[in-house]
N, C-alpha and C positions, 0 to 999 in steps of 0.2 A: 505494500501500499506505500503509494508514494505521494504525494504533494505536487499539488496543481498549483501552477502560476499561471498571471494574465501574463501577456507581450510586455504590457506596461511591471511586471515587479521586473524581468526582466532589469532594465532601462534601471532602477530604480538601486539593483542590489549592488551593481555595476559599480554605481555611479555612490556607492555607502562608499568600494571599494578602496578609493583612490585614499591619492595624502597628498590634504593641502599645499602639502611644504615642495612637492616636488612637479619637474615641467612635465605636462604631456604628453607624451608619445615622442620626445625627444627636441622638441621644441623648447627655445631659449626665451623665458619672457622679455616684455618690450619695455621700453625704458619710460619714466612719464611725457616725457617731451614726443619721442613718435607713437604712442597710444595714443593723443593729443593729434595730433597733427592727421593722426588716422581718421581721429572720427570728425575731426573739420573735412576733412573731403569726402569724408561719408555721406555728410550733412549737404555742402555742394553738391556733392552727386543729385542724390537724392532732391534738391530743387533744381537744378537741371535738366532732369527724366523726370518726372513727376510734376513738378510746379510753371513748366513753363508751356510745353502741350495741357495744359493744364485752361492755365490765366490766354492763351491765346485762341484756346476755341471757346471757351467762355466771351469770350470779347464779340468773337467770331459770329457766334447767334446771336449773342442783345443786337450787335449793332442790322443781323439781318431778319432780328425779327424787327429793331427800327425803320430799317428803310421802308418793308413791307406793308408795317401802320403805316408810315407816312406819304407812301403810294399807294396807301388806306382813303386816309382824312382827306387827301389832293384830289382822289379824285381818275388815278390815270389805272393802266389797267400788267 
């Protein structure tokens, strides 16, 4: 009679076996300046990748809607 575990339990137990003072999988820890620079680069990338197209698309749709409303009010077809 074995004990049955969920798949999520495997990850929980394997994470419990990790020691906090040891680097994971042979990678060295980054210094504070490098970590901060990495976070800044990620933030800028996220803004460029998601923010710019979102703003551009929103402005385009609003502009098109305003144009159509103007044409309807003016009486053009």
